[in-house]
N, C-alpha and C positions, 0 to 999 in steps of 0.2 A: 645799518648798513650804509657805507660812504660810496656815494657815486663820484668817481674822478673821471672816467673815460666814458663817453656817451657814444653809443652806436646808432646810426641811422642807416637804413636800408632803402635806397632810393634818392636819386638826385633831382628828381623832377620837381614841380612846383610845390608840392607840399613837402617833400623830403629836403630840399634845400632851405626852405623856410624853417623847418625844424631845426636843422644843422645850425643855421644862423642863430635863432633865439637861444640855442644851448650854448654857443659859443659866447654870445654877448654875455650870457649869464656866468660865464666864467669856466665852462667846463670845456675839457679837451674832447673833441668830436673825431669820430671815424666815419667818414661817409663812404658808403659803398653802391657801387652801380654794375650794371653788366658790361658797360664799355667807358673808354676814358673820354668819348666823345660827351657822352651824357654827364659824367662828372665834370668835364671843363665847361659845359653849358652851365651847369648848377652853379659852380663856383663863380662863373661870371655874372650870373644872377645876384648872388650874394654880394659881390665886390660893387655891382651897380647900385644896390639898394644902401650900402654903407656909405658909397660917396655921395648919395642923397642926403644921407644922415650928416654927413660932415657939413655940406653945403648949408643945410638948415640949422647947424650949430648944436645938433643933438648929440653927437660925438666929435671927439677930437681926431686928427690925423692919425695920432700915435695908437688911439684906442680902435680905429679901424684896422690898422695893420696888426694890432694883437689879437683882434678877432679873427682875422684871415689866417693868422699864424697858429690859432688853436684847432683848425680844421685840417685833417688829413683824409686824402681820398685814395680809394683803392677798389680794384676790380676783383680782389680776391676775399671772397666772403669769410674765409678761415681767420683772417685778421680781426675778425669780430670776437675771437677767443680772448682779447685784451680788453673789451668792454665790460662795464659793471651794470649797464642798463641798456637796452636796445628798444628804439622804435622802429617798426617795419611800415614803410610808406611806398609800397611797390603798387603797381597797378591794380584796380579793384576786380582781381580775377581769382576765384577759389583755389583752382589748382596750383597756381602761382604761389599764392600764399601759404598754402598747405605744404608745399614743397620747402618753401623757405623756413618755415617754423621747425619741420623735420631737421633740416640741416643745421640751424642755429641751435636746436637741442642737443645735437651731436657735439657742436663746436665749442659752446659756451660752457663755463663752470657751472656747478649745479646751483649755486645761490643767484645767478644772474636772471633778472626779470625781463620777459619778452612781451613787449606791447605791441599791439597793431594800431595803426591808425585807419584801419577800415571805415568806410563810410557807412557800411550796412551789413555785413556778414556777421551772424552771431559769434561771439568770442569763444563760447564753449565748443563750438565746432572747430575752431582754431587750436584751442588748448588740447583738445582730444588727439590731435596729431603730435604731442609731444609727450615725454616722460614727466614734465613738470607741470601738469594743469594748475596747480596751486600758484605757480609764478607767471602765469599769463593773464593779461589783462588788455581792455581796450583804452587807448588813449588818442581820441579822435580831436586833432586840431582843426581850426577853421581856416578858410582861405581868404585872404593871404595871411599866412601864419604870423609874420612880424607885426601885423597890425591887430588882427582880431584876438580878442582878450579871452574868449571862450575855451575850454578844453573839456570835452565831454570825457569822464572816466567810467568806463563799463566793466566791472568785474562780472567774470563768468559764475555760474553756481560752484564752480571749483576752486575759485579765486579766493586766497587766504586773506585775513584781515590786515596782515602785516604787508601784503603786497599791494593792496588798497591804499593803506596809509602811505606808504612809500611813493607810490606813483601820484597821489594827490599831493603831498609835499612837494614832489619835483615839479608838478605844474605851477604851485605858488612860487617856487624859486625861479621859475621862467617868468614871472610877472604876469601869468594867467590867471583867470579865475576857473576854478573846477566845477563841474556840475556833474552829479552822478545819474546815470541812466541804467536802468535794468536791461538785461541781456536778451532783447529782442530784435529781430530785423529791423535797421534803419535807426534803433535806438529812440532818442527824442528829436534830434534836430532834422534828420532826414525823413523820419515817419512823418513830420508835418511839413517840411521844405519840399520835398521832392514829389508828392502829390500835387501841391499847389503848382510847382513848375510844369508838371506833366498835364494838369488842367489848363494852363496857359497855352500849351502847345496844342491841346485838343480845341481850343477856341480859335488858334490860327487854322488849323486842320480844317474846322467846320466853317470857317469864314465869319465868325462871330465878329471878329475885328482884324485889323491890319497888325503886323508886327509892332510898328510905332505906337499905335492906338492901344494895345494891349499894354505895352511897357508904360506908356504915359498914365493909364488909368491906375496902375499899381504904383507908380511913383507919386503922382499928386494926389490920388484918391485915398491910398493907404500909408503914405509918407515912407515908402520903401526908398532906400537910396539908389537902387538900380532895378529895373525891370526884370520880371522873371525870365524874359527870352534872353536878354543880355546876360543875366546872371548864369543861366545854363551855358551861354558860350564861354564864360570864364571858368566855371566848373569843369566843363568838358563834357561834350553831349554823349560821347561813350561812357564815362563815369555815370552820367544822369541815367542812362539806359541800364548799365550794370546794376544800379541801386534799385530802380523800379522793377527790374527782373527778380532782384532777391527778396523785395517786399510782396511781388505776386505770387512767388514761389513760397515764400515763407509762411503767408497768411492765408493763400488759396482764396483771395477776395477779389472780385472783378473790378473794385475800385482802384486797385493799384496795377491794372492793365496798362503797360506802356503804350502811348499814343503811335500808331502805325507812322506817322510823320516823323516822330524822333527816331524809329528805327530806320526809315528810309534814309535821313540825312547821315546817321552813323554808317550805314552801309555803302553810302556814296563818298565817306571819307570826309565828309563835313563835320568836323568834330568842335568847332568853336575857334576860339583864340589861338589855340595851339597848332591848328591847320590852316589859319588865316580865313577860314569860312565856316560859318555856321549860320545862326539866324541873321547874323550880320556879317559883313566883310572887312577884314582887318589889313 
């Protein structure tokens, strides 16, 4: 299967990063979102990062323009009928993702692979909403996408070997290192990472340490490049809460119960960097 046109659903921090990596790798990209405002913001982010690349001598000005020229934006999801492979990077919300996969299944040619960048929702649950469960797979990029090397590749029980192979090879073409995870809530990355972040929030909630002390302990004691509370702000507290709720629901285990402080912040609209206020102010 030859992939010439790569589709991305969502122009947020994950979607525009995936679109950028695909375009840098030489693919023509269609990036879709529900409004031109979101698409414009996503393209500005891509352009800003490419300009930084030019300034650092990593790419030439001509290469920057070529990359931007390979990305087409649209609010019309039916234009995904031209894509050969699609990554869905919409918000971490089951009903939204389920509807998108139903729509894409009806729009795209039968051979097209539909992948999800979901952080925690089991892929089999998504695949069941389509008539092509053998061509549905998880392709979980890390944030920030242009920098982070890992891509979790998650086949559902229904995913075919050819779909897995094509997705794996695509991750390699993107310059990423794929790792296979079985189809359980949270996969590998977030089944380990999110409970750690949630426990850090519990430490703050219980007064075990201040925000800065908690992050300092993890940065200097465990050599993490960023403290868990700062990382939660980067990921988005709403996304952290959604992942913890998926883990809690999926495993029915109290160790995955979201911290009440996390829920309180999300309900207040303190979502982290994207709202300029989370555990830190931006």
